[in-house]
All heavy atoms as TSV, in Angstrom:
chain	resi	resn	atom	element	x	y	z
A	1	MET	N	N	78.778	165.630	-44.150
A	1	MET	CA	C	79.923	165.015	-43.535
A	1	MET	C	C	79.618	164.779	-42.045
A	1	MET	O	O	79.169	165.677	-41.350
A	1	MET	CB	C	81.122	165.942	-43.723
A	1	MET	CG	C	82.383	165.381	-43.153
A	1	MET	SD	S	83.732	166.494	-43.536
A	1	MET	CE	C	84.867	165.327	-44.151
A	2	LYS	N	N	79.854	163.582	-41.548
A	2	LYS	CA	C	79.604	163.230	-40.149
A	2	LYS	C	C	80.799	163.610	-39.287
A	2	LYS	O	O	81.940	163.471	-39.709
A	2	LYS	CB	C	79.379	161.727	-40.009
A	2	LYS	CG	C	78.010	161.278	-40.398
A	2	LYS	CD	C	77.843	159.850	-39.989
A	2	LYS	CE	C	76.416	159.406	-40.150
A	2	LYS	NZ	N	76.227	158.046	-39.731
A	3	LYS	N	N	80.470	164.063	-38.097
A	3	LYS	CA	C	81.535	164.377	-37.146
A	3	LYS	C	C	81.901	163.098	-36.398
A	3	LYS	O	O	81.034	162.294	-36.070
A	3	LYS	CB	C	81.070	165.423	-36.138
A	3	LYS	CG	C	80.907	166.798	-36.721
A	3	LYS	CD	C	80.565	167.777	-35.627
A	3	LYS	CE	C	80.394	169.167	-36.195
A	3	LYS	NZ	N	80.062	170.124	-35.139
A	4	ALA	N	N	83.145	162.953	-36.115
A	4	ALA	CA	C	83.596	161.802	-35.341
A	4	ALA	C	C	83.147	161.994	-33.896
A	4	ALA	O	O	83.195	163.110	-33.370
A	4	ALA	CB	C	85.107	161.684	-35.411
A	5	PRO	N	N	82.679	160.924	-33.246
A	5	PRO	CA	C	82.245	161.066	-31.858
A	5	PRO	C	C	83.436	161.440	-30.972
A	5	PRO	O	O	84.556	160.991	-31.192
A	5	PRO	CB	C	81.695	159.688	-31.497
A	5	PRO	CG	C	82.250	158.747	-32.499
A	5	PRO	CD	C	82.532	159.559	-33.728
A	6	ALA	N	N	83.162	162.298	-30.024
A	6	ALA	CA	C	84.215	162.733	-29.107
A	6	ALA	C	C	84.645	161.565	-28.244
A	6	ALA	O	O	83.823	160.766	-27.792
A	6	ALA	CB	C	83.705	163.869	-28.241
A	7	LYS	N	N	85.940	161.464	-28.051
A	7	LYS	CA	C	86.468	160.388	-27.204
A	7	LYS	C	C	86.261	160.777	-25.738
A	7	LYS	O	O	86.487	161.915	-25.348
A	7	LYS	CB	C	87.948	160.172	-27.482
A	7	LYS	CG	C	88.220	159.560	-28.821
A	7	LYS	CD	C	89.676	159.229	-28.956
A	7	LYS	CE	C	89.942	158.595	-30.312
A	7	LYS	NZ	N	91.353	158.260	-30.472
A	8	LYS	N	N	85.818	159.807	-24.988
A	8	LYS	CA	C	85.627	160.045	-23.561
A	8	LYS	C	C	86.923	159.714	-22.839
A	8	LYS	O	O	87.461	158.630	-22.991
A	8	LYS	CB	C	84.489	159.183	-23.004
A	8	LYS	CG	C	83.133	159.583	-23.515
A	8	LYS	CD	C	82.061	158.783	-22.838
A	8	LYS	CE	C	80.693	159.194	-23.357
A	8	LYS	NZ	N	79.630	158.449	-22.704
A	9	THR	N	N	87.394	160.671	-22.096
A	9	THR	CA	C	88.597	160.433	-21.310
A	9	THR	C	C	88.177	160.067	-19.901
A	9	THR	O	O	87.172	160.568	-19.392
A	9	THR	CB	C	89.491	161.688	-21.268
A	9	THR	OG1	O	88.726	162.758	-20.742
A	9	THR	CG2	C	89.996	162.046	-22.647
A	10	PRO	N	N	88.917	159.171	-19.274
A	10	PRO	CA	C	88.536	158.787	-17.913
A	10	PRO	C	C	88.646	159.990	-16.980
A	10	PRO	O	O	89.565	160.789	-17.078
A	10	PRO	CB	C	89.541	157.702	-17.532
A	10	PRO	CG	C	90.653	157.812	-18.507
A	10	PRO	CD	C	90.104	158.485	-19.724
A	11	VAL	N	N	87.668	160.118	-16.108
A	11	VAL	CA	C	87.639	161.221	-15.157
A	11	VAL	C	C	88.025	160.682	-13.799
A	11	VAL	O	O	87.470	159.694	-13.330
A	11	VAL	CB	C	86.227	161.859	-15.091
A	11	VAL	CG1	C	86.181	162.965	-14.058
A	11	VAL	CG2	C	85.835	162.373	-16.452
A	12	GLU	N	N	88.982	161.343	-13.179
A	12	GLU	CA	C	89.425	160.910	-11.863
A	12	GLU	C	C	88.540	161.567	-10.816
A	12	GLU	O	O	88.368	162.784	-10.816
A	12	GLU	CB	C	90.880	161.344	-11.648
A	12	GLU	CG	C	91.457	160.854	-10.351
A	12	GLU	CD	C	92.912	161.265	-10.196
A	12	GLU	OE1	O	93.642	161.264	-11.189
A	12	GLU	OE2	O	93.285	161.592	-9.066
A	13	LYS	N	N	87.966	160.754	-9.958
A	13	LYS	CA	C	87.129	161.292	-8.895
A	13	LYS	C	C	88.008	161.788	-7.765
A	13	LYS	O	O	88.925	161.107	-7.333
A	13	LYS	CB	C	86.185	160.222	-8.343
A	13	LYS	CG	C	84.974	159.975	-9.181
A	13	LYS	CD	C	84.007	159.110	-8.430
A	13	LYS	CE	C	82.739	158.927	-9.227
A	13	LYS	NZ	N	81.769	158.123	-8.488
A	14	VAL	N	N	87.717	162.980	-7.324
A	14	VAL	CA	C	88.440	163.552	-6.195
A	14	VAL	C	C	87.454	163.649	-5.044
A	14	VAL	O	O	86.430	164.302	-5.151
A	14	VAL	CB	C	89.004	164.948	-6.543
A	14	VAL	CG1	C	89.693	165.554	-5.331
A	14	VAL	CG2	C	89.931	164.854	-7.731
A	15	VAL	N	N	87.779	162.985	-3.972
A	15	VAL	CA	C	86.914	163.013	-2.802
A	15	VAL	C	C	87.617	163.822	-1.730
A	15	VAL	O	O	88.719	163.491	-1.310
A	15	VAL	CB	C	86.628	161.587	-2.286
A	15	VAL	CG1	C	85.755	161.629	-1.035
A	15	VAL	CG2	C	85.983	160.756	-3.375
A	16	GLU	N	N	86.967	164.909	-1.330
A	16	GLU	CA	C	87.552	165.743	-0.294
A	16	GLU	C	C	87.227	165.148	1.064
A	16	GLU	O	O	86.092	164.787	1.335
A	16	GLU	CB	C	87.013	167.167	-0.382
A	16	GLU	CG	C	87.459	167.889	-1.627
A	16	GLU	CD	C	87.011	169.329	-1.642
A	16	GLU	OE1	O	86.894	169.927	-0.547
A	16	GLU	OE2	O	86.776	169.840	-2.741
A	17	LYS	N	N	88.235	165.048	1.874
A	17	LYS	CA	C	88.039	164.534	3.221
A	17	LYS	C	C	87.895	165.706	4.170
A	17	LYS	O	O	88.548	166.733	4.003
A	17	LYS	CB	C	89.229	163.673	3.640
A	17	LYS	CG	C	89.372	162.423	2.806
A	17	LYS	CD	C	90.543	161.606	3.273
A	17	LYS	CE	C	90.677	160.368	2.394
A	17	LYS	NZ	N	91.832	159.574	2.746
A	18	GLU	N	N	87.037	165.536	5.155
A	18	GLU	CA	C	86.853	166.599	6.135
A	18	GLU	C	C	88.054	166.611	7.067
A	18	GLU	O	O	88.514	165.570	7.521
A	18	GLU	CB	C	85.586	166.369	6.944
A	18	GLU	CG	C	84.323	166.602	6.156
A	18	GLU	CD	C	83.087	166.504	7.009
A	18	GLU	OE1	O	83.166	166.773	8.233
A	18	GLU	OE2	O	82.040	166.160	6.472
A	19	ALA	N	N	88.535	167.782	7.332
A	19	ALA	CA	C	89.650	167.919	8.253
A	19	ALA	C	C	89.158	167.687	9.668
A	19	ALA	O	O	88.063	168.110	10.029
A	19	ALA	CB	C	90.258	169.309	8.131
A	20	PRO	N	N	89.942	167.004	10.473
A	20	PRO	CA	C	89.512	166.798	11.854
A	20	PRO	C	C	89.472	168.130	12.592
A	20	PRO	O	O	90.320	168.990	12.389
A	20	PRO	CB	C	90.586	165.870	12.437
A	20	PRO	CG	C	91.769	166.042	11.550
A	20	PRO	CD	C	91.224	166.412	10.193
A	21	VAL	N	N	88.467	168.303	13.426
A	21	VAL	CA	C	88.319	169.544	14.178
A	21	VAL	C	C	88.986	169.356	15.523
A	21	VAL	O	O	88.703	168.410	16.248
A	21	VAL	CB	C	86.822	169.903	14.358
A	21	VAL	CG1	C	86.669	171.171	15.166
A	21	VAL	CG2	C	86.167	170.031	13.004
A	22	GLU	N	N	89.889	170.266	15.833
A	22	GLU	CA	C	90.609	170.174	17.098
A	22	GLU	C	C	90.597	171.525	17.790
A	22	GLU	O	O	90.338	172.555	17.170
A	22	GLU	CB	C	92.066	169.756	16.850
A	22	GLU	CG	C	92.203	168.394	16.217
A	22	GLU	CD	C	93.649	168.051	15.882
A	22	GLU	OE1	O	94.548	168.847	16.195
A	22	GLU	OE2	O	93.860	166.996	15.295
A	23	GLY	N	N	90.912	171.522	19.057
A	23	GLY	CA	C	91.087	172.769	19.789
A	23	GLY	C	C	89.779	173.456	20.129
A	23	GLY	O	O	88.750	172.818	20.335
A	24	ALA	N	N	89.822	174.781	20.144
A	24	ALA	CA	C	88.681	175.577	20.587
A	24	ALA	C	C	87.475	175.433	19.671
A	24	ALA	O	O	86.342	175.590	20.106
A	24	ALA	CB	C	89.081	177.043	20.679
A	25	ALA	N	N	87.707	175.138	18.398
A	25	ALA	CA	C	86.588	175.052	17.458
A	25	ALA	C	C	85.776	173.775	17.649
A	25	ALA	O	O	84.646	173.685	17.203
A	25	ALA	CB	C	87.097	175.119	16.026
A	26	ALA	N	N	86.348	172.784	18.282
A	26	ALA	CA	C	85.652	171.505	18.446
A	26	ALA	C	C	84.485	171.655	19.401
A	26	ALA	O	O	84.648	172.033	20.544
A	26	ALA	CB	C	86.609	170.442	18.958
A	27	GLY	N	N	83.293	171.370	18.915
A	27	GLY	CA	C	82.110	171.359	19.763
A	27	GLY	C	C	81.577	172.716	20.151
A	27	GLY	O	O	80.753	172.807	21.047
A	28	THR	N	N	82.015	173.785	19.508
A	28	THR	CA	C	81.511	175.102	19.889
A	28	THR	C	C	80.245	175.483	19.130
A	28	THR	O	O	79.514	176.348	19.558
A	28	THR	CB	C	82.576	176.190	19.667
A	28	THR	OG1	O	82.973	176.163	18.302
A	28	THR	CG2	C	83.781	175.979	20.564
A	29	ALA	N	N	79.999	174.843	17.991
A	29	ALA	CA	C	78.803	175.167	17.216
A	29	ALA	C	C	77.589	174.570	17.915
A	29	ALA	O	O	77.642	173.454	18.424
A	29	ALA	CB	C	78.917	174.606	15.803
A	30	PRO	N	N	76.481	175.316	17.968
A	30	PRO	CA	C	75.292	174.783	18.617
A	30	PRO	C	C	74.735	173.606	17.823
A	30	PRO	O	O	74.778	173.585	16.600
A	30	PRO	CB	C	74.306	175.953	18.608
A	30	PRO	CG	C	74.781	176.837	17.518
A	30	PRO	CD	C	76.265	176.644	17.418
A	31	ALA	N	N	74.255	172.620	18.544
A	31	ALA	CA	C	73.672	171.456	17.890
A	31	ALA	C	C	72.394	171.876	17.186
A	31	ALA	O	O	71.646	172.712	17.684
A	31	ALA	CB	C	73.381	170.374	18.925
A	32	LYS	N	N	72.144	171.303	16.036
A	32	LYS	CA	C	70.942	171.640	15.286
A	32	LYS	C	C	69.738	171.081	16.035
A	32	LYS	O	O	69.717	169.920	16.417
A	32	LYS	CB	C	71.020	171.046	13.880
A	32	LYS	CG	C	69.823	171.405	13.039
A	32	LYS	CD	C	70.005	170.946	11.625
A	32	LYS	CE	C	68.690	171.079	10.909
A	32	LYS	NZ	N	68.696	171.919	9.794
A	33	LYS	N	N	68.782	171.919	16.239
A	33	LYS	CA	C	67.586	171.515	16.968
A	33	LYS	C	C	66.466	171.206	15.982
A	33	LYS	O	O	66.414	171.747	14.891
A	33	LYS	CB	C	67.137	172.624	17.927
A	33	LYS	CG	C	68.154	172.932	18.991
A	33	LYS	CD	C	68.332	171.759	19.908
A	33	LYS	CE	C	69.339	172.055	20.989
A	33	LYS	NZ	N	69.553	170.945	21.878
A	34	THR	N	N	65.571	170.373	16.410
A	34	THR	CA	C	64.447	170.015	15.561
A	34	THR	C	C	63.380	171.095	15.623
A	34	THR	O	O	63.351	171.916	16.555
A	34	THR	CB	C	63.827	168.680	16.008
A	34	THR	OG1	O	63.286	168.850	17.317
A	34	THR	CG2	C	64.847	167.552	15.996
A	35	ALA	N	N	62.534	171.086	14.639
A	35	ALA	CA	C	61.434	172.046	14.592
A	35	ALA	C	C	60.553	171.900	15.834
A	35	ALA	O	O	60.074	172.900	16.386
A	35	ALA	CB	C	60.616	171.845	13.321
A	36	LYS	N	N	60.390	170.674	16.291
A	36	LYS	CA	C	59.558	170.435	17.472
A	36	LYS	C	C	60.151	171.133	18.698
A	36	LYS	O	O	59.436	171.780	19.466
A	36	LYS	CB	C	59.446	168.934	17.737
A	36	LYS	CG	C	58.604	168.585	18.942
A	36	LYS	CD	C	58.519	167.095	19.147
A	36	LYS	CE	C	57.731	166.778	20.403
A	36	LYS	NZ	N	57.687	165.349	20.683
A	37	GLU	N	N	61.459	171.025	18.860
A	37	GLU	CA	C	62.110	171.674	20.001
A	37	GLU	C	C	62.002	173.195	19.922
A	37	GLU	O	O	61.759	173.855	20.933
A	37	GLU	CB	C	63.585	171.260	20.062
A	37	GLU	CG	C	63.774	169.803	20.447
A	37	GLU	CD	C	65.204	169.348	20.289
A	37	GLU	OE1	O	65.794	169.586	19.220
A	37	GLU	OE2	O	65.736	168.761	21.253
A	38	ILE	N	N	62.169	173.728	18.725
A	38	ILE	CA	C	62.076	175.178	18.553
A	38	ILE	C	C	60.654	175.649	18.821
A	38	ILE	O	O	60.441	176.661	19.496
A	38	ILE	CB	C	62.552	175.599	17.149
A	38	ILE	CG1	C	64.051	175.280	16.996
A	38	ILE	CG2	C	62.284	177.082	16.906
A	38	ILE	CD1	C	64.591	175.479	15.605
A	39	ARG	N	N	59.668	174.907	18.320
A	39	ARG	CA	C	58.254	175.269	18.565
A	39	ARG	C	C	57.935	175.234	20.054
A	39	ARG	O	O	57.269	176.127	20.577
A	39	ARG	CB	C	57.323	174.313	17.820
A	39	ARG	CG	C	57.149	174.661	16.383
A	39	ARG	CD	C	55.994	173.858	15.760
A	39	ARG	NE	N	55.826	174.313	14.402
A	39	ARG	CZ	C	56.461	173.804	13.357
A	39	ARG	NH1	N	57.276	172.805	13.506
A	39	ARG	NH2	N	56.271	174.293	12.154
A	40	GLU	N	N	58.395	174.184	20.746
A	40	GLU	CA	C	58.124	174.075	22.176
A	40	GLU	C	C	58.743	175.243	22.930
A	40	GLU	O	O	58.124	175.812	23.835
A	40	GLU	CB	C	58.661	172.746	22.718
A	40	GLU	CG	C	57.851	171.548	22.265
A	40	GLU	CD	C	58.471	170.226	22.676
A	40	GLU	OE1	O	59.612	170.201	23.197
A	40	GLU	OE2	O	57.819	169.199	22.460
A	41	TRP	N	N	59.957	175.626	22.546
A	41	TRP	CA	C	60.609	176.769	23.177
A	41	TRP	C	C	59.804	178.041	22.918
A	41	TRP	O	O	59.556	178.823	23.831
A	41	TRP	CB	C	62.042	176.920	22.644
A	41	TRP	CG	C	62.663	178.194	23.103
A	41	TRP	CD1	C	63.314	178.400	24.288
A	41	TRP	CD2	C	62.638	179.449	22.428
A	41	TRP	NE1	N	63.703	179.719	24.370
A	41	TRP	CE2	C	63.302	180.379	23.237
A	41	TRP	CE3	C	62.128	179.876	21.198
A	41	TRP	CZ2	C	63.465	181.712	22.868
A	41	TRP	CZ3	C	62.296	181.199	20.834
A	41	TRP	CH2	C	62.955	182.110	21.662
A	42	ALA	N	N	59.412	178.250	21.660
A	42	ALA	CA	C	58.686	179.467	21.286
A	42	ALA	C	C	57.361	179.573	22.034
A	42	ALA	O	O	57.003	180.649	22.543
A	42	ALA	CB	C	58.447	179.494	19.776
A	43	ILE	N	N	56.633	178.484	22.138
A	43	ILE	CA	C	55.356	178.485	22.856
A	43	ILE	C	C	55.596	178.787	24.335
A	43	ILE	O	O	54.875	179.569	24.946
A	43	ILE	CB	C	54.618	177.147	22.654
A	43	ILE	CG1	C	54.163	177.039	21.190
A	43	ILE	CG2	C	53.435	177.018	23.609
A	43	ILE	CD1	C	53.681	175.656	20.787
A	44	GLY	N	N	56.633	178.185	24.903
A	44	GLY	CA	C	56.978	178.440	26.303
A	44	GLY	C	C	57.368	179.886	26.557
A	44	GLY	O	O	57.153	180.419	27.642
A	45	GLU	N	N	57.927	180.541	25.550
A	45	GLU	CA	C	58.314	181.944	25.658
A	45	GLU	C	C	57.164	182.890	25.338
A	45	GLU	O	O	57.326	184.100	25.382
A	45	GLU	CB	C	59.471	182.245	24.694
A	45	GLU	CG	C	60.773	181.578	25.083
A	45	GLU	CD	C	61.368	182.203	26.333
A	45	GLU	OE1	O	61.495	183.436	26.386
A	45	GLU	OE2	O	61.707	181.441	27.253
A	46	GLY	N	N	56.023	182.332	24.937
A	46	GLY	CA	C	54.869	183.160	24.616
A	46	GLY	C	C	54.908	183.746	23.211
A	46	GLY	O	O	54.176	184.677	22.899
A	47	ARG	N	N	55.752	183.218	22.366
A	47	ARG	CA	C	55.844	183.701	20.979
A	47	ARG	C	C	54.812	182.972	20.132
A	47	ARG	O	O	54.484	181.825	20.376
A	47	ARG	CB	C	57.247	183.481	20.432
A	47	ARG	CG	C	58.291	184.227	21.240
A	47	ARG	CD	C	59.598	184.274	20.533
A	47	ARG	NE	N	60.604	184.959	21.320
A	47	ARG	CZ	C	60.837	186.260	21.261
A	47	ARG	NH1	N	60.155	187.018	20.445
A	47	ARG	NH2	N	61.763	186.816	22.011
A	48	GLU	N	N	54.340	183.649	19.116
A	48	GLU	CA	C	53.336	183.069	18.235
A	48	GLU	C	C	54.030	182.244	17.156
A	48	GLU	O	O	54.857	182.756	16.398
A	48	GLU	CB	C	52.515	184.181	17.584
A	48	GLU	CG	C	51.298	183.666	16.862
A	48	GLU	CD	C	50.421	184.801	16.372
A	48	GLU	OE1	O	50.263	185.797	17.107
A	48	GLU	OE2	O	49.915	184.674	15.256
A	49	VAL	N	N	53.699	180.966	17.116
A	49	VAL	CA	C	54.295	180.065	16.122
A	49	VAL	C	C	53.242	179.033	15.735
A	49	VAL	O	O	52.480	178.557	16.579
A	49	VAL	CB	C	55.578	179.388	16.671
A	49	VAL	CG1	C	55.295	178.531	17.880
A	49	VAL	CG2	C	56.270	178.571	15.611
A	50	SER	N	N	53.186	178.710	14.440
A	50	SER	CA	C	52.195	177.728	13.996
A	50	SER	C	C	52.644	176.327	14.391
A	50	SER	O	O	53.828	176.076	14.579
A	50	SER	CB	C	52.014	177.809	12.478
A	50	SER	OG	O	53.198	177.398	11.825
A	51	LEU	N	N	51.683	175.447	14.511
A	51	LEU	CA	C	51.996	174.068	14.895
A	51	LEU	C	C	52.458	173.226	13.706
A	51	LEU	O	O	52.956	172.121	13.895
A	51	LEU	CB	C	50.772	173.422	15.551
A	51	LEU	CG	C	50.307	174.102	16.838
A	51	LEU	CD1	C	49.043	173.440	17.361
A	51	LEU	CD2	C	51.403	174.088	17.880
A	52	ARG	N	N	52.293	173.753	12.507
A	52	ARG	CA	C	52.705	173.039	11.298
A	52	ARG	C	C	53.380	174.021	10.353
A	52	ARG	O	O	53.195	175.221	10.446
A	52	ARG	CB	C	51.489	172.428	10.600
A	52	ARG	CG	C	50.836	171.320	11.397
A	52	ARG	CD	C	49.580	170.794	10.764
A	52	ARG	NE	N	49.712	170.621	9.327
A	52	ARG	CZ	C	48.709	170.397	8.509
A	52	ARG	NH1	N	47.496	170.348	8.995
A	52	ARG	NH2	N	48.894	170.229	7.229
A	53	GLY	N	N	54.143	173.490	9.447
A	53	GLY	CA	C	54.756	174.328	8.426
A	53	GLY	C	C	56.102	174.889	8.848
A	53	GLY	O	O	56.669	174.519	9.861
A	54	ARG	N	N	56.572	175.801	8.028
A	54	ARG	CA	C	57.895	176.389	8.227
A	54	ARG	C	C	57.879	177.350	9.403
A	54	ARG	O	O	56.954	178.128	9.587
A	54	ARG	CB	C	58.299	177.135	6.951
A	54	ARG	CG	C	59.695	177.646	6.962
A	54	ARG	CD	C	60.067	178.131	5.572
A	54	ARG	NE	N	61.450	178.529	5.525
A	54	ARG	CZ	C	61.862	179.782	5.574
A	54	ARG	NH1	N	60.986	180.758	5.626
A	54	ARG	NH2	N	63.140	180.064	5.545
A	55	ILE	N	N	58.948	177.295	10.187
A	55	ILE	CA	C	59.108	178.214	11.310
A	55	ILE	C	C	59.805	179.458	10.770
A	55	ILE	O	O	60.782	179.359	10.030
A	55	ILE	CB	C	59.947	177.573	12.428
A	55	ILE	CG1	C	59.243	176.317	12.931
A	55	ILE	CG2	C	60.180	178.551	13.567
A	55	ILE	CD1	C	60.073	175.502	13.894
A	56	SER	N	N	59.329	180.629	11.156
A	56	SER	CA	C	59.908	181.863	10.640
A	56	SER	C	C	61.373	181.991	11.059
A	56	SER	O	O	61.792	181.495	12.105
A	56	SER	CB	C	59.125	183.079	11.133
A	56	SER	OG	O	59.398	183.306	12.493
A	57	ALA	N	N	62.132	182.667	10.216
A	57	ALA	CA	C	63.553	182.865	10.489
A	57	ALA	C	C	63.755	183.648	11.782
A	57	ALA	O	O	64.712	183.405	12.523
A	57	ALA	CB	C	64.215	183.584	9.321
A	58	ALA	N	N	62.851	184.562	12.068
A	58	ALA	CA	C	62.963	185.356	13.294
A	58	ALA	C	C	62.858	184.472	14.534
A	58	ALA	O	O	63.637	184.623	15.481
A	58	ALA	CB	C	61.880	186.427	13.321
A	59	ILE	N	N	61.916	183.533	14.542
A	59	ILE	CA	C	61.752	182.631	15.686
A	59	ILE	C	C	63.003	181.773	15.853
A	59	ILE	O	O	63.502	181.591	16.963
A	59	ILE	CB	C	60.498	181.735	15.514
A	59	ILE	CG1	C	59.221	182.583	15.536
A	59	ILE	CG2	C	60.452	180.641	16.573
A	59	ILE	CD1	C	58.884	183.198	16.868
A	60	VAL	N	N	63.525	181.252	14.742
A	60	VAL	CA	C	64.734	180.425	14.807
A	60	VAL	C	C	65.903	181.254	15.342
A	60	VAL	O	O	66.673	180.795	16.179
A	60	VAL	CB	C	65.071	179.819	13.421
A	60	VAL	CG1	C	66.391	179.080	13.454
A	60	VAL	CG2	C	63.951	178.895	12.973
A	61	ARG	N	N	66.013	182.494	14.882
A	61	ARG	CA	C	67.086	183.379	15.346
A	61	ARG	C	C	66.942	183.646	16.837
A	61	ARG	O	O	67.924	183.587	17.584
A	61	ARG	CB	C	67.063	184.690	14.571
A	61	ARG	CG	C	68.276	185.553	14.807
A	61	ARG	CD	C	68.302	186.824	13.962
A	61	ARG	NE	N	67.769	186.665	12.619
A	61	ARG	CZ	C	66.621	187.198	12.183
A	61	ARG	NH1	N	65.891	187.948	12.984
A	61	ARG	NH2	N	66.209	187.009	10.958
A	62	PHE	N	N	65.710	183.943	17.306
A	62	PHE	CA	C	65.478	184.168	18.730
A	62	PHE	C	C	65.869	182.934	19.541
A	62	PHE	O	O	66.453	183.035	20.613
A	62	PHE	CB	C	64.013	184.522	19.009
A	62	PHE	CG	C	63.590	185.866	18.483
A	62	PHE	CD1	C	62.340	186.021	17.902
A	62	PHE	CD2	C	64.415	186.969	18.571
A	62	PHE	CE1	C	61.927	187.254	17.416
A	62	PHE	CE2	C	64.012	188.216	18.085
A	62	PHE	CZ	C	62.769	188.351	17.512
A	63	PHE	N	N	65.513	181.760	19.022
A	63	PHE	CA	C	65.831	180.501	19.699
A	63	PHE	C	C	67.339	180.347	19.865
A	63	PHE	O	O	67.834	180.058	20.946
A	63	PHE	CB	C	65.253	179.321	18.909
A	63	PHE	CG	C	65.655	177.983	19.465
A	63	PHE	CD1	C	64.987	177.442	20.539
A	63	PHE	CD2	C	66.708	177.273	18.908
A	63	PHE	CE1	C	65.352	176.206	21.062
A	63	PHE	CE2	C	67.081	176.045	19.413
A	63	PHE	CZ	C	66.416	175.511	20.502
A	64	HIS	N	N	68.079	180.561	18.782
A	64	HIS	CA	C	69.536	180.393	18.833
A	64	HIS	C	C	70.191	181.465	19.710
A	64	HIS	O	O	71.160	181.180	20.412
A	64	HIS	CB	C	70.131	180.378	17.427
A	64	HIS	CG	C	69.819	179.111	16.696
A	64	HIS	ND1	N	70.300	177.881	17.084
A	64	HIS	CD2	C	69.055	178.881	15.606
A	64	HIS	CE1	C	69.839	176.945	16.257
A	64	HIS	NE2	N	69.085	177.522	15.363
A	65	ASP	N	N	69.664	182.670	19.665
A	65	ASP	CA	C	70.195	183.718	20.531
A	65	ASP	C	C	69.996	183.366	21.997
A	65	ASP	O	O	70.899	183.556	22.822
A	65	ASP	CB	C	69.530	185.068	20.220
A	65	ASP	CG	C	69.963	185.640	18.886
A	65	ASP	OD1	O	70.962	185.142	18.310
A	65	ASP	OD2	O	69.304	186.592	18.402
A	66	ALA	N	N	68.826	182.857	22.326
A	66	ALA	CA	C	68.536	182.467	23.705
A	66	ALA	C	C	69.416	181.289	24.131
A	66	ALA	O	O	69.916	181.259	25.252
A	66	ALA	CB	C	67.055	182.106	23.856
A	67	ALA	N	N	69.629	180.350	23.231
A	67	ALA	CA	C	70.461	179.186	23.535
A	67	ALA	C	C	71.918	179.596	23.738
A	67	ALA	O	O	72.626	179.021	24.569
A	67	ALA	CB	C	70.351	178.152	22.432
A	68	ALA	N	N	72.363	180.609	23.010
A	68	ALA	CA	C	73.744	181.071	23.136
A	68	ALA	C	C	73.996	181.734	24.488
A	68	ALA	O	O	75.127	181.758	24.976
A	68	ALA	CB	C	74.071	182.052	22.010
A	69	LYS	N	N	72.951	182.264	25.104
A	69	LYS	CA	C	73.092	182.937	26.391
A	69	LYS	C	C	73.130	181.957	27.556
A	69	LYS	O	O	73.509	182.313	28.656
A	69	LYS	CB	C	71.944	183.928	26.605
A	69	LYS	CG	C	72.020	185.101	25.649
A	69	LYS	CD	C	70.836	186.021	25.830
A	69	LYS	CE	C	70.875	187.125	24.778
A	69	LYS	NZ	N	69.688	187.961	24.835
A	70	LEU	N	N	72.742	180.694	27.309
A	70	LEU	CA	C	72.736	179.693	28.366
A	70	LEU	C	C	74.167	179.232	28.634
A	70	LEU	O	O	74.995	179.192	27.745
A	70	LEU	CB	C	71.889	178.480	27.953
A	70	LEU	CG	C	70.396	178.747	27.758
A	70	LEU	CD1	C	69.715	177.485	27.247
A	70	LEU	CD2	C	69.767	179.178	29.071
A	71	PRO	N	N	74.457	178.871	29.887
A	71	PRO	CA	C	75.804	178.363	30.185
A	71	PRO	C	C	76.046	177.030	29.481
A	71	PRO	O	O	75.120	176.249	29.262
A	71	PRO	CB	C	75.799	178.197	31.706
A	71	PRO	CG	C	74.367	178.138	32.092
A	71	PRO	CD	C	73.613	178.909	31.046
A	72	ALA	N	N	77.303	176.769	29.136
A	72	ALA	CA	C	77.661	175.524	28.445
A	72	ALA	C	C	77.432	174.344	29.374
A	72	ALA	O	O	77.695	174.411	30.580
A	72	ALA	CB	C	79.104	175.565	28.003
A	73	VAL	N	N	76.949	173.237	28.820
A	73	VAL	CA	C	76.683	172.025	29.585
A	73	VAL	C	C	77.853	171.072	29.391
A	73	VAL	O	O	78.298	170.846	28.276
A	73	VAL	CB	C	75.365	171.354	29.120
A	73	VAL	CG1	C	75.130	170.069	29.880
A	73	VAL	CG2	C	74.209	172.320	29.317
A	74	GLY	N	N	78.325	170.480	30.483
A	74	GLY	CA	C	79.409	169.490	30.391
A	74	GLY	C	C	80.774	170.155	30.306
A	74	GLY	O	O	80.946	171.344	30.492
A	75	GLY	N	N	81.764	169.331	29.991
A	75	GLY	CA	C	83.113	169.830	29.754
A	75	GLY	C	C	83.819	170.250	30.925
A	75	GLY	O	O	84.178	170.912	31.640
């Protein structure tokens, strides 16, 4: 005995919209830096980092920690 094919019901697409960021949260997250910028910083700080490949999580963490200690620019 053959099974009847399942009927396809239309699926409604739900698109989530990003909420606008206002107030203190706007612009407080550090801008994502490129690997090149992180490498240049690490070399300038005397840290050992390869010129190619993945940058270690520790170096990235040190970079972001150092950037967080700098005074805010603008505003």
